[in-house]
N, C-alpha and C positions, 0 to 999 in steps of 0.2 A: 479580281474581275469577273476571269472567264465563269468562273461559279455561278458568280448573280447571273450570266446572259441565259448559260442552262438553266437557272432558275426559273427563268421568264421563260425560256422555250419553254420547260413542264408547265406552266399555268396558262401559258397558250394552247398547249397540245390538250391540258385537261377541259378549259374553255371550250375549245373545239369541238371534245366526245361530250361535254354536257349536253352539250346545243345540238348535236346529232343523233344521241337518246331521245334527246325530247321530241326533235323532227321525225324522229322514226316513232314513238310512240303515241303523237297527233296522228300520224299516218296511219299506222294500224289500232288508233283506238284501244291501243294497250297501255293497261297502268303499272302490270305487273314487272316481272322482276326479269333482266334482261342478262345471265350468266356472265356471257364474256364482253361486255360493258363496266356489269361490278368486276370482276378482274381485272380490268385493265385500270378500272379509277381506281381499284387496291395497291396497282403496282405504281400509277404513278402520284399515291400518296405517301407511298413508302418511300419512290424517289426522292417526293418538295421535302420529304422529314427527312431523311438520308443531307439530303442539301445543307438545308436549316440548322441538321446539327454541322457539320464540314464549314458550315459559316461560323460557330459559335467555338469552334477549335483553334481558326483562322486566328478567330478574332484576340481569340486569348492568348495564344504564341505570338501573335506580335506584341501584345500588350506585355508580355514578360519580356522580347527581345526590346523593345525600348526601352525596358527595367534596366539588364542587361546591360545597355549599350552604356546607357548613363555610367551606373558600375564601372564597367571600361575606363572609360571618362575620367573619374576617379580615383579610382585607378591609379591609369596614367597618370595624372597629376601628380599625387602620390609620390609617385617613382622618381619622378620627374624634378621634384621638392628636395626630396631626400641624394639623389643625383648632385644638382648643386652643391648641398650642402656639405657633401663626400668631399668634391672638390674642393671646396674652402680651409675647410678641415684639413686637407692636401699638401695648400697651399701655404695654412700658416707652420703643420710640421715642420716644412720642406726648407722656411725660412726660419724658425727653433732651429734646425738641424744647422744653418750656415749659423746661425748667430752663436750657438756652440765651438763649432770650427776656429769663427775668426775668435773665438776668446780664448781657446786655446792655445793658438796659435798665439797670440798675444803673449797669453803668461806663459809661453814657452820660451818667449824670443824677449821678455824681461820688458812691454812696453804694456802690459798694462799696470805696471806699479810695484804687481805681485810677485813676491824670491822663495 
C-alpha cells in the first residue's frame, strides 16, 4: 500500500515538473535542452521503474506465499489424518493385547476348555 502511495507521489511530482518545465520554456521562448530538468526527469523515471519492479516482485511473493500457505494447510490435514489413524491402530493394538491376556488367563486357569 505504501509503495502505491509513493508511486502516485512520484507521478504527481513528475507531472508538476513537466508542467513547470513547459511553462519555463514558454516564458523564455526557448525550446532547447535544460540539463537540470532532464536530470530530474531521469531520476523520476528511474524511481518509477524501481517502484514498478518492486510492485511486480511483491505481487510474485504474495502469490508464492498463498501457494505455500495452501500447501501447509494440506500437509496439516494429512498429519491430522495420520495421527487419527495411528490413534485408532493404537486402540486396536491395546484391545488385542488385552484379549491375549484374557485368553492366556482363561487357558491357564482351565476356563477356556483347553488343557
